[in-house]
C-alpha positions in Angstrom: 0.3 0.2 0.2 1.0 3.2 -0.6 2.4 5.6 1.5 -0.1 8.6 2.1 0.8 12.3 1.4 1.3 15.0 4.2 0.8 18.8 2.8 1.2 21.8 5.1 3.3 23.0 7.2 3.1 21.6 10.1 4.0 17.7 8.5 6.5 19.0 6.2 8.4 21.9 8.4 11.7 20.9 7.7 11.5 21.3 4.6 10.4 24.7 5.1 13.2 25.2 7.4 15.9 23.9 5.5 14.6 26.4 2.7 14.5 29.2 4.9 18.1 28.7 6.4 19.7 27.9 2.6 17.7 31.2 1.5 18.8 33.5 4.6 21.9 32.3 4.1 22.2 33.5 0.3 20.9 36.4 0.3 23.2 37.2 3.5 26.3 36.0 1.4 25.5 37.1 -2.1 22.3 39.9 -1.7 18.7 38.9 -2.5 18.7 39.0 -6.2 20.5 35.2 -5.9 18.3 34.2 -3.0 15.4 35.1 -5.4 17.9 33.0 -7.7 18.3 29.6 -5.8 14.3 29.3 -4.8 13.6 29.9 -8.3 16.3 26.9 -9.8 14.8 24.9 -6.7 11.3 25.3 -7.8 11.4 24.5 -11.1 14.1 21.3 -10.6 11.3 20.3 -8.2 8.8 20.7 -10.6 10.0 18.5 -12.9 10.9 16.0 -10.0 7.1 15.5 -9.7 6.2 16.2 -13.7 8.5 12.8 -14.7 7.3 10.8 -11.0 3.4 11.3 -11.2 2.6 9.3 -14.2 4.9 6.5 -12.6 3.0 6.1 -9.9 -0.9 5.9 -11.1 
């Protein structure tokens, strides 16, 4: 049986914390523009992973 997917901040606080730390560190070291760029790149990568994994799960 497949594991149920948990959505929301309460269930995924570890992933959100890691993202906030990476974004904060990047913004502090290189500027807010690079922090936003990294968030955009990670979002695109996540979307591509989901797009290719969902058809296999259905």
